TIDODO-828935 format. One record per residue: residue in one letter; y, z, x of N, C-alpha, C, O, CB in turn. Coordinates in steps of 0.02 Angstrom, whole numbers, plus 32768, in hexadecimal, padded with zeros to 4 digits. Atoms other than C-alpha are relative to their C-alpha. Last residue first. Glycine has a CB too. Example, Ala and Ser with C-alpha at 12.3 -4.5 7.8 and 13.67 -1.06 7.14 Angstrom:
// TIDODO-828935
S7FC57FFD7FD67FCB816582AC803780257FD9806E802D7FF280177FB98014/A7FC58000802D7F1F81868267803C8000802D803B802180618001803E7FCE/
//
This chain:
// TIDODO-828935
E8045800B8017795582557E787FD7803C800F7F9B803D7FFF7FE17FC38020/T802A7FC87FED7A1182667E847FBB7FF57FE37FB47FE77FA7801D80447FE6/T80207FE1803A7A6E81C47E847FD7803B80187FC1803C80517FD47FCD7FD8/S803F7FDD7FF37AE8817F7F007FE6801D7FBF800C802A7F90800980388036/Y800C7FC9802E7B7281017EF97FBE802180147F968006803A7FFD7FE77FB5/D80437FE47FFA7BC280837F6D7FF880387FCC802A80557FB67FF3801B8047/R8028801C80377C5780167F4B7FB7801680047F8A7FF17FF280047FB48002/T804180177FE77C98804F7FF57FD77FDB7FCC7FA87FB67FDE7FD8803B8019/Q802F800180387D50805F7FCE7FBF7FE380197FBE7FAD8037801C7FD67FC4/L804480147FED7DD28092804C7FD480027FC27FD580327F9C7FE4802D8038/V80307FEC80337E8A8095801E7FBC7FE480167FB47FA8802180147FE57FB9/N803D802880007F06809280AD7FD1801C7FCB7FC680587FC77FDE80008046/M803C7FDC80167FB580D380937FC67FD080007FCC7F967FEB800B801F7FB8/G8033802A801E805C80A480DC7FC4802A7FED7FC180667FFB7FEA7FC8802F/G802180277FCD80CD80FD81577FCB7FD17FE47FAA7FAE800B7FE1802D8031/L7FD280297FD98146813980D37FDE7FD380337FF47F9B803E8032802C8022/Y802880357FE080BB8173805E802C7FD3802B80217F96802B7FDB7FD77FCC/Q80367FDE7FDC810A821A802B7FD37FCD80247FAC7FE1804F7FD7802A7FD0/S7FEE7FF27FBA81A681B680017FCA802580277FCD80268064803F80298001/Y80357FD27FED8159816D7F6480098012804A7FE47FFA80757FB97FE17FF3/P80147FD6803981ED811A7F0E7FCA803380117FC580667FF07FE87FD57FC8/K8046800E800D823680DC7FB37FE7802F7FC97FEF806C7FCE7FD580098040/F801580417FE882EE80CD7FD87FBA7FED7FEB7FAC7FB27FDE80057FFE804B/F7FC6802C7FFE833C815B7F737FEC7FB9801680007F887FF68035801C802F/Q801580438017829681AD7F4880387FCD800380357F997FE27FE480047FBA/A803880167FD882B6824B7FAF7FEA7FB97FED7FCF7F9580177FC580307FF7/A80407FF98023836082607F5F7FC87FE280297FD17FAE804980047FDF7FBB/A7FFE8020804283ED826C7FDD7FBC800B7FDE7F91802E7FF980107FB28006/S7FBC80108014841A82C5807F80067FE07FBB803D7FDE7F9F801E7FD38032/S7FD27FC97FF38380832380BA80467FF17FE7806F801F7FE1800180108049/I80137FC68029830682AD806780328038800A8040805E7FDB7FB980178012/V7FEC800C80458362821780AF7FEE803B7FD48014804B7FA57FE07FC17FE6/L7FB87FFD800883578256816280147FFB7FB7803E80227FA080217FC88027/P7FDF80408008829B8274815B804B80087FF1805E80337FCA7FDE7FD77FC9/V7FF4800E8046826F8323819680217FBC7FFB804F7FAD8021802C80387FDE/G7FBD800C801982268342824080017FF17FB67FCD7FE97F96801F7FC78026/N7FF080467FF3817C8333829380467FEE7FE8805D7FB67FF47FCD7FD47FDF/P7FFA800D7FB8816A83F082A380107FB78010802A7FA980477FC180138022/N800580497FFB8192840A81EA80077FEC8049803D7FD5805D80367FDD7FD3/A80228017803D817684C381C47FF47FB580007FC37F9D7FE4802980137FC2/S80457FE87FFD819F84F582777FD87FEA7FC37F9C7FDE7FC87FFF804D8006/T80027FB8800A8237848582707FB8801780067F8A7FEE800D801D80147FBA/A80437FE18000825D83D582AA8006804B7FF98031806B80187FDA7FED8041/N80007FB8800F830D839F82797FBA801D7FFB7FA780387FC78025800C7FC0/Q7FD67FD57FD682F582E282797FF880487FEB7FD580577FBA804A7FEA7FFA/L80117FB98001828982568235802F8025802E8042800C80637FB6800A8016/R7FE67FD97FC782CB81A9820C7FEF804A7FF77FFF80687FC4804D7FF88006/T80367FE67FD78258814E819180188029803C7FEF803E80657FD57FC78018/A80327FDE802982D2812E81037FC98021802A7FAB805280147FE07FCF7FD0/L7FE47FC1801883618108817B7FCC80277FD87FCA80657FDC803E7FF37FD4/S7FF27FD57FC682FD808581D8801A80447FEA80058078800480317FDE802F/N803F7FE57FE982B9803E81348009802E803C7FE8806280417FD17FC78013/A80187FD180328367802C80EB7FBF801F80177FB5805C80107FF77FDD7FBC/L7FD87FC37FF983A47FDC818C7FE980357FCF7FE3806F7FE0804B7FF07FF6/G80127FE17FC083157F5F818880268040800C800A80728023800D7FD08039/A803F7FDB800983307F3E80CF7FEA802180407FCC8057803E7FC97FD17FE7/V7FF37FC7802C83E67F0E80EE7FC1802B7FF97FC48068800180187FE97FBB/N80417FE3800F83C27E9B8181800880417FD8800180777FF47FD7800C8040/N7FFD7FF6804884627E3481847FBE801C7FE67FA680097FB180107FBE7FDC/L8033802B801E84337DFE82357FFE80047FB47FD47FE57F947FBC8012801C/S7FF480467FEC84D57E42827E7FCE7FD07FE27FDE7F967FD67FFD7FFB804C/L7FC1801A801C84CA7EE3821A800A7FB78011801C7F8F7FE6803C80298019/N80098006804884137F03823F803F7FE47FDF803A7FBB7FB27FEF80457FE1/S8028803C800D84327EDD82F77FF37FF67FB57FF27FBE7F9D7FBD80038025/A7FD8803D7FFA84C17F5982FF7FD87FC17FF07FF27F937FD1801C7FFA8047/Y80248034802584577FE982BF80267FBE800180287F9A7FCF7FF580177FB7/N80487FFA7FFC8482807983327FD87FC97FDE7F9D7FBF7FEC7FEC80407FE2/R80187FF07FBD85388059835C7FB47FFF80057F987FE58035801A80458015/K7FF180387FD3856A7FFF82BC7FE4800C80467FCD7FDD8067804A7FF38004/I80298039801585138081824F800A7FC580307FDA7FA6804580107FEB7FB8/L80457FF07FF18560811182AF7FD27FC67FEF7FA67FB480167FEA803F7FDB/L800880057FB7860B80BF82AB7FB8801080147F9C7FEF80408030802F8024/A800180467FEE860280A181EF7FF47FF7804B7FD17FC9806080417FDE7FEC/P8042801D800E85D3815681D37FFB7FB780157FC77FA1802E7FF080067FB6/R8003801F80428674818E82297FBB7FE27FF57F9D7FC8802480377FCA7FF7/S7FE580458003865681FA82C07FFB7FE77FB97FD680017F8F7FD97FD18031/N7FBC8006801B864782B782BC801E7FBA8001805B7FB27FFD802D802E8025/K7FD07FE17FD285AA82BA832980497FF47FEB80717FDD80147FF67FE68046/R7FBD800E801B8544824282BC8039801B802B80687FF7803A8005801D7FBA/R7FDC802C7FD184A58242832480487FF57FEC806E7FD680117FDD7FBD8005/T7FED7FDA7FC5845C82D982C880267FD6803480447FF280617FC2801D8021/D801B80207FC4845C827B8224801A8024803E8057802C804680137FB48002/S80257FD07FD8848582F7819A7FE07FE2803E7FB88002805F7FCB80217FD6/S7FD97FC27FF585118292814A7FDB8033802B7FFB805880508011801F7FBE/I80057FEB7FBA84B181EF816380268041800F80318051804A801A7FCA802D/I8042800C7FE4848A81CB80AD7FFA801B80477FC8803B80587FF07FB58001/Q802F7FD0801B8527821B80677FBB7FF980207F9B802B80307FFA7FF77FB4/T7FED7FBE7FE6859981B980DA7FCF80357FE87FBA805F800F804880127FEB/M801A7FFE7FBB853A811A80AF8011804380217FE9805D8047801C7FC68029/L80487FFC8005855D813C7FF67FE0800580467FB4802E80517FE37FC47FDA/P80147FBC80128614816180177FB4800A7FFB7F9A803E800D802080137FBE/S80217FFB8041862480BA80727FEE80487FF17FCD806880197FC17FD37FFE/D80297FC48006869C809981007FE480037FB980057FEE7F89802980408010/G7FE87FC8802886DF7FED81277FD3803C80047FA0803C802680097FEA7FB9/G7FD37FD57FDA86C17F7081B4801C803C7FD9804580617FF480387FD98019/A7FBC801C800286797EDF81508033802C8024806D801B802980167FF57FB8/Q8002803F7FDC85C77F11818180467FE1800580577FC180377FCF7FCF7FDE/I80037FEE7FB985EA7FC2814780037FC1802A80257FC0805D7FC08028800F/T7FC07FDF7FF086207F81809C80038012804980358006806A8009803F7FD4/Q7FCD80347FFA858C7F0980958045801C8011806B7FFD803680047FD87FBF/F800E80267FC485127F9680BA80377FCB800B80517FC480427FBB7FDE7FFC/A7FEC7FD47FC98561800480337FF67FDC804380217FE1806F7FD880428000/Q7FB780007FFE85537F747FB6801A802B8039804B8019805A801C80197FBD/L7FEA80437FEB849B7F5D7FE1804C7FFC800580677FE180357FE67FCB7FCE/F800380067FB7847D80187FD880187FBC801880397FB8804C7FBA800D8019/G7FBE80097FE384BA80277F2480017FF7804C80367FEF806A802A803A7FEF/N7FE37FBF7FED841880717EE180447FFB80218060802D80367FD08023802E/S7FEF7FD7803B83DA7FDA7E7C802180438012803A80657FE57FC3800D7FD8/T7FD2801D803183E27F5D7F0A801680307FC9805180347FB97FE07FC47FE1/I7FBC80097FE6839B7FA67FAB80327FE77FCB806E7FE67FD87FFF7FCF8039/N7FD5800F803982F17FEF7F7E80487FFA801B8063802980377FFB80377FC8/S7FC77FD4800C828A7FE8801D80287FE87FC480367FAD7FBD802C8005803E/S7FC2801E7FE881E37F918016803880307FEE803280597FC1800C7FB97FE1/Q7FC57FFA802A81497FFB8006803A7FDB801F80487FE3805B8011804A7FF3/T7FC380037FD980A37FCA804E803B80037FD1803B7FE27F9D80027FBF802C/M7FC58000802B800080008000803E8000802D8048802E80548000803D7FCF/
//
């Protein structure tokens, strides 16, 4: 099961285009508000600095996926970190089933057993 990033119905496409045009977006500010790389810079600068190729290639879904899968703030309860989007916006903002961010494999053997 592979999930594509939701970029149209949540306003992310418009936020991407605003950043791409050199403006600031309140939605993008909310998304990256807890990003540890921000260091008091404008959200547009962080996006331009860290995701320049996504902006130049018009890769909206790529940026959405990068933000949706970014881990940070490792704690004893979450040693691998907490996804950026979960800490700053709704967990389902980009992906409806965020617990499967890395994908999911389903195994089926089509085998059965009987008791005799």
